[in-house]
N, C-alpha and C positions, 0 to 999 in steps of 0.2 A: 431788387439791383436796378434793375432801368426805372422804377419810381425815384428813388433813392437818384437818381443820375439825372431825372428830368428836376427835379427839384432843386439842384444844382446850379443846371446851367440856368434854373429862371432866378433863381438867388442873381447869379453873376449875369445874369441879364440886363436885371434890373439895376444893379452897381453901376454897369457903367453907364445906363442910361439916364440913373440921380445926377450921374456928373456931365453925361455928353448933352443927351434929349431935353431942348427948350421945356418940350409938352408937358414932360411927364415929370419934368423938377415941379414948375408952376403947379400940376397936380398933386404934388409931394405937400406943399402948401407947411404951412404950421401945424400940420398933427402929429399927433405922439400916441401910435396907434402899433402892437404885437399883433402879428397874423402865422400861426401855427395851421400847418397843412401837415396832416399826419395819418397812420392808419390805426385802425380801432387798435389792435392788440397791443398798441405805443412801441411795434418795432421798428419800424419806419417815420419821420418827418422832418419837417423845417421851420426854422422858427424866422418872420421877415418881422424884420423892427426897423420902423419907421421913426423917425425922431426929429420934427419939426426942419426936413427939407434933408435928413442924414439918411442913408438907409445902411444896415447892416445884414447881415444875418447868419446863426449858427445849427447848425447839423444838429438834429433830434428832437425831443419830444421834452416838452417843456410845461407845466403847471403855471405861468403865470402868463398868458396874453388877454386881447380880447374880445378876440375872434378864433375861431378855428374851423376847418374845415375839417370833418374827422371821415375816410372812408374806411369802407368794408376789410376791405384787402389791398394791397400794392397793386396788383393784377389788375383790378377796377380801377382805382386813382388811376393806373398809366392810360391804360386802351382812352376812358373819358377825358381827361385834361389834354393827350395828343389826338382828338377826334376832332376831324373837318369841321362836325356840326356841333360844337361844343358845346351851349345851352342848349338844345335842344337832349341831347345825351347825358348832362349834368343832369336835369331835370328828372328824366325817365329813370338814371339811379338814384336819385330821392325819392322818388315815388314806391322806389321796390325796395325801400329801407337800402342801398349802398351808400351813401353819403348821408351825411349828418350835419349840420350846421351845430355850434356852441357858442354862444357869446352873441354880441353885439353885430346883429346880421348887418346892419348897414356899414360897417365898413370892412364887412368880404363883400359886399357891392363895390365900394372905392378902392378896393386894393382889386378885383378884379375888373376893373372900367380901364385903372391905370395896366394891367396886365392889355388888356388891351391895347389901348395907349402906345408900349413897348414894342408886341407884336405887330404891330400895324407896318 
């Protein structure tokens, strides 16, 4: 439940930033990208949709995405995504096989760069 709420809050922050944050709006540019963050069992997830500067998001797991960040379980995802040492914990989780990327890795980097702009 905490992971699902975290994804919802992230979507709300990105939605607000897409309207109000000049640096984030510039980052969005004219790209059309669908980013999925979910658990491996498919029980929890959210699709983040970027469409030429517009942003939307839908709950659940979806098959149409450009890149997916797939977590082994919701507990690990929540712990790592809320960690103060973010990148280091993410790399550790990847090394332990607790997270994997499916699809276009550069799109995930673009997404995380954008999230960093919003959370700064």
